[in-house]
N, C-alpha and C positions, 0 to 999 in steps of 0.2 A: 368762613373761618377754617383754616387748615389745622385742625386739632385732632390728634390721634387717640387721646384718652379722655375719659369723662372727668369733668371737674365739678365739684360740689359748689353750690351757690354760697355766697358769703352771708353771714348773719349781719343784721342791721343794728347798730348801736345808736344811742342818743347823740344828737349834734351838740358837742361841747368843745371848748378849747382845750380843757385838761385832757391829757392822754394817760390812761391807766396802762402802765407798762407791765407786760407779762414776760415769761421766759419760755413759753411753749414754742415748739417748732425747731428745726435744725438751724444751725448758724448759717447766716447768709454768706455767699461766696461767689466767685466767678462761675459761669456755667461749666458743667462737668465736661463738656465737649462743644465743638462748633455747630452741632446740629441739635435743634430743639423742635418740638412739634409745630410751633408757630415761628416762621422764619423772619423774625425781627430782632434787632440788636440795638442796645443803647449804652451810653456811657456819659461821663460828665461829673456833676456835682458829687463831692464826697459826702456832704451832709445827708443826702437822700439815698446813697448807694445801698445801705443795708435794708431799708424798708422796700426799695424797689427790687433788690435781689430776692427778697422774700415773696414779693408779688410775682416776679418772673418765675420763680420755682413753682408757685401754686398754679399759675395760669398756663405756663408753657412757652414763654418767650425768653429772651436773653437780656441780662443786665450785667455789665462788666464793672468790676471794682475800679475805683480811682487810684488805689494803692496796690502794690508799691510803685512809687513814681519811677518812670524811666524803664519799667519792665516791658517785655514784648508779649503781645497777644495775637491770636488768629481768630477774628470774629466769624469769618466765613471760610469754610473748607473748599467751597466751589464758587463759581461765579453765580451771583444772585440775580436771576432774571428781573428786569430786562437789561441789566448791566452787561457790558461786554469787556469790562476791565476787572481783572482779578484783584481781590482785596489783599490776599497774602498776609504776611506777618507784619504788624505795625507796632508803633510805640503806644502804650496804654495812655489814653486821655486822662489827665490827672486832676483837672479842675473844671469848673463850669465853662470857662472860656475855651479850654481845649476840647471839651465835649461838643461845644457849638461849632468849633472849627472842623472837627471830625465829621459832624453831621453835614455841614454845608459842603465840604469837599466830597463826601460820599454821595450826596444827592445831585451835585453839579453835573449838568449836561446829560441828565437822565430824564426820560419822559414821565414825570410824576403825573402830569395830565397827558392823556394819550396824544401823541404827535406834537406836544408842546414841551420841549426839554427846558429844564431850568438853566439859568445862565451858568457859565463856568466860574468857579471860584477864582478870583483874580490872583495871578502869580505874585503880585506886589502886596497882597494883603498879609495881615498878621498870620503867623503860622507857628507850628512847633515841629521839632525834628521827628521824623518818622510818622507824620500824619498820614491818613489814608489817601490812596490815589484818587484823583478826581474821577467821578463817575463810577466808583467801585461799589456803591451801595453796601459798604462795610457796616454802616449804621443807618437806621431808619428813624431813630428818635434820640433825644438828648435829655439828660437831667439838668435842671437849672434851679437855683435859689435866688436869682436876681431878675428883676423886671426888665424888659427890653426897652429900647428906644422905639416907640410905636411907629407904625406905617400903615396907612389905610389900604395899601396895595402890597403888603408884605407877603412873602412866600412861605413864611413859617408862622405857627401859632403856638403860644405858650398856654398850656392847659393846666389850670390849678388842680391840685388833688389833696392838699393837706395844709395845716398851719404849723409853723415852727416859731420859736422865739430865740433871741440871742442874749446870752449873759456874759459875764466876765469871770475868768478863771485865774486862780493863783495856785502856787504849789502846795504841797502838804504842810501841815503845821507841826508835824513831829518827824522824827527820824534824823538822819545824818545831815540833811540839808533843808531845814525847815524854812518856809517863806518868811521874809521880813515884812510882807504886806499884811499887817495884823488887823488893820481897820478896813472899813468899807467906805464907799463914796456915793454921793448923789449922782444922778444923771448929769446935772449941769457941771459938777466937778470933773466927771470923766470927759465931758465935752471940752472943758477948759484945758485939761491936761493934754488931750490928744490934738487939739487945734492950735493951742498957743504955747504949750510946754510950761505953763505957769504952775508953781507949786500949789498943792491943795492939802488942807488939813482933814484927815480921815476921821471916822467915828471914834477911833481910839485916842484922838488928840495929837497924833503924830503928823507932822508935815512931810509930805512926800513930793520930791522934786524930780520931774522927768529930766534925764540926762542923756547925752549922746554917747552911747557905748563905744562908738568908733573914735571918740576924741578923749584921750586920757586926761586932758586938761579941763574937761567939763565935769566939775565936781558939784555935788548938791550944795545948796545954800547952807550957811552955818546953822546948825540946829535942825536940819532936814535930813531925811533918809532918801537915798537915791531910789527912783522907781524906773524900771525899764518897760516902756510901752511897746507891745508887740502886735503885729498883724500877721495872719497867715500869708503864705507866698502869693505873689501876683497872680490874678486870675481866679483865686478861690472866692466862692460866693459869700461865705461867712465874713471874710475880711472886707470885701467890697461893700456888703450891706452895712457892716458895723462902721466902716469909715464914713459912709454917707450919713448914717445916724449921728455920728459925732460931728459932722460938718468938716471933716478932715480932707484937705487936698494933698494927698500923699504923692511924692515923698517930702518929708520934713526931717531934720536931723535927729529929733528926739523920739521918733517912732521908727522901729525897724521891722523888717520881715525876715530877719535872720537872727540867730542867737549863737552863743559860743564862738567856735572858730568858723564863722560864716555859714553855718548850717541854715537851710530854709526852715522857717517856722511851719510845721505841719498843721493842717486844718483839723480842728476837733480832735486833737491829740495833745495830751498834757505833757509830752516830753520836754518842751521848751521851758515851761514854768517849773517843772520838777527839777530841772538842772540849773535854772537861774533863779535864785531865791529872791531877787529883786523884781521879778517880771510879773506882768499881768497881760492877759490876752482875751479876745472874744472867743466864745465857744457856743455852739448850738445846744440849746437846752434839751431838745428832743434827742440829739445824739448822746448827750451826757446821760439822760435817763435810760436809753437803750443800752448803753455801755455798762452802766451801773447794774442793770438787771441781768447782765450777762458777764458779771465779774469772773475773771479766771479763764475766759475764752478769748480767741483772737479778736473778737468784736471789741473787747474792752481796751481802749487806747488812752485811758485817763492817766495812767502812770502816777497816781496820787494827787492829781489836780482836783481842786474843789471850786465849785461855783459860789460866788459871793452874792449877798444881797446888794441891791442898788437902791439908795434912798430909803432904806429900811424895809424894802419890799423883797421878800424871798422869791427866787425863781421857781420854787416848787410849792405845791399845796402842802398843808401840814403833815400829811402822811408821807411826803417825799416821793410820791409816785406819779405826779402829774405836773404839767406846766401850770403855773399859777395863773388863773384867768385875770388876775389883777396886775399882771406884769406890765411894764411900761409899754404903751401902744407903739411908741416909736421903735421899739425893739422887737415887735412882732411882725412876722412876714409870712406870705404865702409861698409855697414851693410848687414847682412846675415840672411837667414833661413837655418837651418841645417837639412838635410834629409838623410835617408839611401842611400848609393851609388846605391843600386839596383833600386831605383826609378829614377835615372838619365836617364835611357833608357827604362823605363817601357812602355810608350805609353798608348793609351786609354785602358780602361778595367774597371773591377768592384771591384778590391781589393783596400785597402788603399794605396798600393804602386802606383797603377795607378792614384788614386786621387792626391797623392803628385806630380806626374809628371805633371798632367794637371794643377794644381794650380801654382806650383813654377818653373817649367822648360819650359813648352810649351808656346810659345809666338805667336802662330798662331791666327787666327781670332776666338777666343773662348771667351765666357762670363766667363769662369772659370780662365783665365790667370791673375795672380796677376800683372805681368809686364805690361799688357795693361791698368791697372787702374792708369794711370799717374796723373790724377787730384786728386785722393785720396792721392797718395804719396806726391804731392806738397802741398796739403791742410793741411797736418800735418807737414810741415816745412822742409821736406827732398828735396834734389836735385835729378834730374834724371841722370842716368848713361848714358855713351856714347852708341850709337847704338850697339846692339849685346851683351852688357855686362849683362844686367838684365836677369836672368835665365840661365846664362852661366854655363855649367857643364863640360867644357873641360879644365878648368884651373887646372892643377895638383897640384898647390900650395895650393889649397883649398880642397883637398881630405885629410882626416885625420882619425886617430884612427884605426890602424891595430890591429891584435890580440895581439901584444906586448904592444901597447898603451892602449888597451881597459880596 
């Protein structure tokens, strides 16, 4: 482990789904510079960026924000051995999908296993403008909140580290633009609206009819109130997870990933529902709790948004500080860090592959183990996994991206 400063061991908390959110510690942000004691960088999922930034600051590696979208970053100031391609300045990966693209391009054609280079990322594959050069080692891991398509010969491994849950958000109920979504829905009602566009009667007795906001002729049924069903922009893990839970095969006319004048719906950011009083959208409960605990700081992106109950079940425990352990199982998810499969059995050593193993996989009594930093996980709104699950690399359903998928 290439660490230049002593790091204290994490305290161990009870294994629970509920996450007690605190406000201790500095606000998470991009690394202060391109050089960190441990030369590994990651990007990707917005939902886990803050907790992973806090982990990175404590342990000594780098985690790059997903926002602001389209901005430029320089993960590596110099070539990262054994790469021979300079990383340079690239476009910030803004979603789970872009984080994975950035990782796969960064690792492509590099000898992750000595003398066995990974395949080149195919030029015809999905991409995003300004992605890292192939073989640049700009990134060594990625944040993800979506389970992969499994492969028993995959070149990457998704490593679970915490629990999250997804709720639904509406705008503020007071102020100049209060929400018109005054009632709450059951899980089956949300599924019906998102998958079929059928009107549903909420807990307040009001019928809400999903309409196509791009079609002025699509008006709510007589006696119903229009509801605008939103999803975060394509590639965002919270939107993908919620769509799958709803049974939605997006796109459909009555669900949009834009609002207002064609603006992309930001992930775990209440701007869209605050500006559109008819709108409802998915929102990470862990992110909401972390933002609520840091109100008035740049971490807080709620903008007045509120999380609703679903089927009479609150997303929070009665004290409002934890994810409700009774939240709908369909809306509970593990969150991951994605690393080269070669790192799953690397053991201690001096290469970045060994560093990845020590941080994300090893759960022994070490100051580098991310899994042992349970108080950091819970302070950022997330729940703890059952014993033995954090850092687990034996789950074959979480191995992905073989040479055909690459």
